[in-house]
Backbone as CSV, one residue per row, in Angstrom:
resi,resn,N_x,N_y,N_z,CA_x,CA_y,CA_z,C_x,C_y,C_z
1,MET,-186.477,-59.191,-4.367,-185.999,-60.526,-4.601,-186.401,-60.932,-6.005
2,THR,-185.636,-61.873,-6.545,-185.872,-62.316,-7.916,-186.125,-63.812,-7.927
3,LYS,-187.177,-64.213,-8.643,-187.555,-65.625,-8.732,-186.336,-66.492,-9.028
4,ASP,-186.239,-67.580,-8.273,-185.201,-68.597,-8.423,-183.799,-68.141,-8.014
5,GLN,-183.687,-66.998,-7.361,-182.408,-66.508,-6.864,-182.413,-66.541,-5.334
6,PRO,-181.254,-66.746,-4.697,-181.217,-66.757,-3.232,-181.576,-65.381,-2.669
7,TYR,-182.353,-65.390,-1.575,-182.706,-64.129,-0.931,-182.472,-64.172,0.577
8,ALA,-182.122,-65.334,1.116,-181.874,-65.470,2.551,-181.042,-66.720,2.787
9,GLU,-180.558,-66.844,4.016,-179.846,-68.060,4.432,-180.454,-68.560,5.729
10,ILE,-180.506,-69.883,5.863,-180.953,-70.514,7.094,-179.744,-71.263,7.648
11,GLU,-179.408,-70.983,8.879,-178.225,-71.575,9.493,-178.645,-72.558,10.575
12,SER,-178.054,-73.747,10.534,-178.263,-74.743,11.578,-176.909,-75.049,12.209
13,VAL,-176.901,-75.975,13.130,-175.651,-76.354,13.775,-174.665,-76.925,12.756
14,LYS,-175.171,-77.650,11.765,-174.312,-78.362,10.826,-174.110,-77.683,9.477
15,ALA,-174.990,-76.753,9.102,-174.897,-76.215,7.745,-175.581,-74.857,7.622
16,VAL,-175.259,-74.202,6.519,-175.942,-72.977,6.118,-176.541,-73.263,4.751
17,SER,-177.829,-72.984,4.595,-178.514,-73.246,3.334,-179.128,-71.961,2.805
18,GLU,-179.018,-71.759,1.507,-179.650,-70.611,0.884,-181.133,-70.886,0.699
19,VAL,-181.926,-69.838,0.787,-183.367,-69.907,0.527,-183.591,-69.204,-0.801
20,TYR,-184.207,-69.904,-1.733,-184.434,-69.366,-3.068,-185.829,-68.782,-3.171
21,ALA,-185.945,-67.674,-3.857,-187.217,-66.974,-4.013,-188.149,-67.757,-4.934
22,PRO,-189.364,-68.029,-4.479,-190.328,-68.717,-5.329,-190.964,-67.789,-6.360
23,LEU,-190.815,-66.468,-6.156,-191.356,-65.483,-7.081,-190.606,-64.172,-6.900
24,SER,-190.849,-63.228,-7.773,-190.137,-61.947,-7.753,-190.969,-60.883,-7.058
25,GLY,-190.281,-59.957,-6.403,-190.987,-58.848,-5.789,-190.152,-58.152,-4.740
26,GLU,-190.816,-57.309,-3.981,-190.175,-56.524,-2.938,-190.546,-57.099,-1.575
27,ILE,-189.557,-57.376,-0.754,-189.818,-57.837,0.609,-190.328,-56.650,1.403
28,VAL,-191.541,-56.784,1.966,-192.149,-55.686,2.713,-192.175,-55.947,4.213
29,GLU,-191.942,-57.199,4.614,-191.887,-57.529,6.039,-191.098,-58.814,6.219
30,VAL,-190.317,-58.881,7.299,-189.522,-60.057,7.635,-189.973,-60.564,8.996
31,ASN,-190.074,-61.868,9.145,-190.493,-62.477,10.412,-189.290,-62.530,11.362
32,THR,-189.082,-61.458,12.092,-187.925,-61.365,12.993,-188.024,-62.328,14.171
33,ALA,-189.221,-62.837,14.468,-189.388,-63.786,15.569,-188.609,-65.074,15.324
34,LEU,-188.294,-65.374,14.078,-187.562,-66.607,13.758,-186.133,-66.574,14.282
35,ALA,-185.597,-65.397,14.537,-184.243,-65.301,15.094,-184.164,-65.960,16.463
36,ASP,-185.263,-65.980,17.190,-185.312,-66.587,18.523,-185.758,-68.039,18.504
37,GLY,-186.307,-68.508,17.384,-186.782,-69.882,17.310,-187.028,-70.311,15.884
38,ALA,-185.949,-70.572,15.158,-186.081,-70.940,13.744,-186.819,-72.258,13.540
39,GLY,-186.939,-73.075,14.588,-187.683,-74.330,14.484,-189.132,-74.128,14.098
40,THR,-189.625,-72.923,14.295,-191.007,-72.604,13.917,-191.227,-72.807,12.428
41,ILE,-190.173,-72.640,11.640,-190.303,-72.850,10.189,-190.756,-74.276,9.913
42,ASN,-190.195,-75.245,10.623,-190.576,-76.649,10.432,-191.871,-76.994,11.140
43,ASN,-192.071,-76.442,12.331,-193.230,-76.807,13.149,-194.531,-76.162,12.700
44,ASP,-194.468,-74.979,12.117,-195.687,-74.256,11.749,-195.461,-73.450,10.462
45,PRO,-195.091,-74.117,9.349,-194.742,-73.387,8.130,-195.901,-72.602,7.524
46,TYR,-197.131,-73.007,7.769,-198.277,-72.309,7.186,-198.905,-71.327,8.176
47,GLY,-198.280,-71.182,9.347,-198.767,-70.260,10.363,-197.673,-69.283,10.732
48,GLN,-197.077,-69.473,11.917,-196.069,-68.551,12.436,-194.687,-68.722,11.812
49,GLY,-194.481,-69.741,10.974,-193.166,-70.019,10.407,-192.871,-69.326,9.094
50,TRP,-193.622,-68.321,8.751,-193.371,-67.607,7.494,-192.045,-66.845,7.573
51,LEU,-191.378,-66.676,6.436,-190.086,-65.988,6.392,-190.223,-64.508,6.067
52,ALA,-190.970,-64.206,5.010,-191.086,-62.826,4.556,-192.413,-62.629,3.843
53,LYS,-192.897,-61.413,3.903,-194.067,-61.023,3.120,-193.551,-60.234,1.930
54,VAL,-194.108,-60.555,0.755,-193.575,-60.020,-0.490,-194.678,-59.340,-1.294
55,ARG,-194.371,-58.164,-1.802,-195.244,-57.504,-2.776,-194.757,-57.984,-4.145
56,MET,-195.559,-58.832,-4.765,-195.138,-59.460,-6.022,-195.031,-58.439,-7.149
57,SER,-193.985,-58.556,-7.941,-193.834,-57.694,-9.111,-194.489,-58.319,-10.342
58,ASP,-194.677,-59.640,-10.309,-195.328,-60.346,-11.419,-196.253,-61.408,-10.827
59,PRO,-197.499,-61.034,-10.503,-198.418,-61.976,-9.868,-198.653,-63.273,-10.648
60,SER,-198.407,-63.260,-11.950,-198.614,-64.487,-12.735,-197.629,-65.585,-12.332
61,GLU,-196.499,-65.227,-11.708,-195.556,-66.249,-11.238,-196.190,-67.158,-10.196
62,ALA,-197.142,-66.658,-9.448,-197.800,-67.463,-8.416,-198.559,-68.644,-9.026
63,ASP,-198.970,-68.513,-10.263,-199.687,-69.605,-10.935,-198.798,-70.833,-11.126
64,LEU,-197.487,-70.657,-11.068,-196.544,-71.754,-11.276,-196.205,-72.495,-9.980
65,LEU,-196.639,-71.965,-8.833,-196.327,-72.588,-7.544,-197.232,-73.789,-7.280
66,LEU,-196.714,-74.757,-6.538,-197.517,-75.907,-6.119,-198.396,-75.518,-4.944
67,SER,-199.565,-76.136,-4.846,-200.384,-75.990,-3.642,-199.735,-76.825,-2.543
68,ALA,-200.161,-76.635,-1.312,-199.622,-77.428,-0.204,-199.854,-78.916,-0.459
69,GLU,-201.012,-79.260,-0.985,-201.331,-80.668,-1.257,-200.438,-81.233,-2.358
70,GLU,-200.218,-80.454,-3.415,-199.340,-80.902,-4.498,-197.904,-81.088,-3.988
71,TYR,-197.458,-80.193,-3.138,-196.118,-80.305,-2.588,-195.984,-81.566,-1.749
72,GLN,-196.969,-81.831,-0.878,-196.923,-83.035,-0.055,-196.853,-84.288,-0.912
73,THR,-197.590,-84.320,-1.998,-197.550,-85.468,-2.907,-196.157,-85.617,-3.518
74,THR,-195.539,-84.524,-3.865,-194.212,-84.538,-4.472,-193.156,-85.080,-3.527
75,ILE,-193.185,-84.661,-2.268,-192.123,-85.105,-1.347,-192.342,-86.511,-0.835
76,LYS,-193.535,-87.049,-0.992,-193.800,-88.425,-0.573,-193.474,-89.422,-1.666
77,ALA,-193.277,-88.945,-2.887,-193.020,-89.837,-4.020,-191.638,-90.421,-3.976
C-alpha cells in the first residue's frame, strides 16, 4: 500500500467508502473477522477493529500520524 492512496473499501447499506493508507508498506495480515461484523471497526477501533497489519517501508511516515488523543481533539473541534 502507498501512503495517501486507497487500499480498501468499506461498504455499508447506503454507501461504499475508500480507506486511504496512512503510511506505505506491505500488508502482512488482514482482519478477516470484520467480514462477519464490520461494526467492530466503530465499536473497538483500538482493539479488535483493526483492518490490516502493515510492514512499513518508511517508518518515518509514522511520525506524521496523530495520536489517539490528538485525533479526538481534531474531530471535536
